[in-house]
C-alpha positions in Angstrom: 0.2 0.1 -0.3 1.1 3.2 -1.1 2.3 6.2 1.8 -0.5 8.5 0.4 -3.2 5.4 0.8 -1.6 4.6 3.7 -2.5 8.3 5.8 -6.0 8.2 3.7 -7.2 5.3 5.1 -5.4 6.8 8.9 -7.9 9.7 8.3 -10.7 8.2 7.2 -10.6 5.3 9.9 -10.3 8.4 12.2 -12.8 10.0 10.8 -14.8 7.2 12.1 -13.7 7.0 15.3 -14.1 10.6 16.5 -17.3 11.0 14.8 -18.0 7.8 16.5 -16.3 7.8 20.2 -15.2 11.0 20.8 -12.1 12.5 20.4 -11.2 12.1 23.6 -12.4 8.8 24.2 -9.7 8.1 20.9 -6.1 6.1 21.4 -3.9 6.1 18.5 -3.8 2.5 19.8 -7.5 1.4 19.0 -7.4 3.5 15.6 -4.1 1.2 14.4 -6.2 -1.8 15.7 -8.9 -0.5 13.3 -7.0 0.0 10.5 -4.7 -2.7 10.4 -1.4 -1.1 11.8 0.8 -1.0 13.9 1.0 2.0 16.7 5.1 2.9 15.1 3.5 2.4 12.2 0.7 5.3 12.7 3.4 8.1 14.7 5.3 7.3 11.6 3.2 9.6 9.4 1.6 11.6 12.8 3.7 12.7 15.5 0.2 12.9 17.8 -3.6 12.7 17.3 -3.2 16.7 17.4 -1.4 16.7 14.6 -3.8 13.6 13.0 -6.5 16.0 13.1 -4.3 19.4 12.6 -3.7 17.2 8.5 -7.5 16.3 9.2 -8.8 20.0 9.2 -6.4 20.8 6.2 -7.6 18.5 4.0 -11.8 19.8 4.8 -10.1 23.0 4.1 -8.5 21.6 0.8 -12.1 19.9 -0.5 -13.7 23.0 0.5 -12.0 25.5 -1.4 -12.6 22.7 -4.7 -16.9 22.9 -4.2 -16.5 26.6 -4.0 -14.8 27.1 -6.9 -16.4 24.5 -8.7 -20.0 26.4 -7.4 -18.2 29.7 -9.1 -17.7 28.2 -12.5 -21.0 26.5 -12.5 -22.4 29.8 -12.0 -19.9 31.4 -13.9 -20.6 30.1 -17.0 -24.3 31.4 -17.4 -24.8 34.4 -18.4 -27.9 34.4 -16.1 -28.8 32.6 -12.4 -30.8 30.0 -13.4 -32.1 27.9 -10.3 -31.5 24.3 -11.9 -27.0 25.3 -12.1 -27.9 27.1 -9.3 -29.0 24.6 -6.8 -27.0 22.1 -8.5 -23.5 23.9 -8.2 -24.8 24.4 -4.3 -25.5 21.1 -3.3 -21.8 20.3 -4.9 -20.8 23.1 -2.5 -22.7 21.8 0.3 
C-alpha cells in the first residue's frame, strides 16, 4: 500500500472513530488496531493525535476550496443565474 493510501486510510478511520466515540475517547492504539497497522506506523505519519486532526482540517479546507471553486465556475458559465444550475452548484458546494 502506498504512503498516500495509508494516510488516507488512517484519516478515514480516524474520522469514523472520532465521530462515533469522540476525540478524547480514541487512542492512537485504538486507531492503529482499527486500521490494522502498528502504533509505530501511525506515529511514522503523525507525531500526535493533534497532528492527525490538523491534517484532517487541512484536507477539509482543501476539499471546501475545490467545492467553492466548482460552485463559482458553474455560476460563471451562465449570463443569468438560473435556478437549476444555481441549486446544483450549491448542493455540490455543501
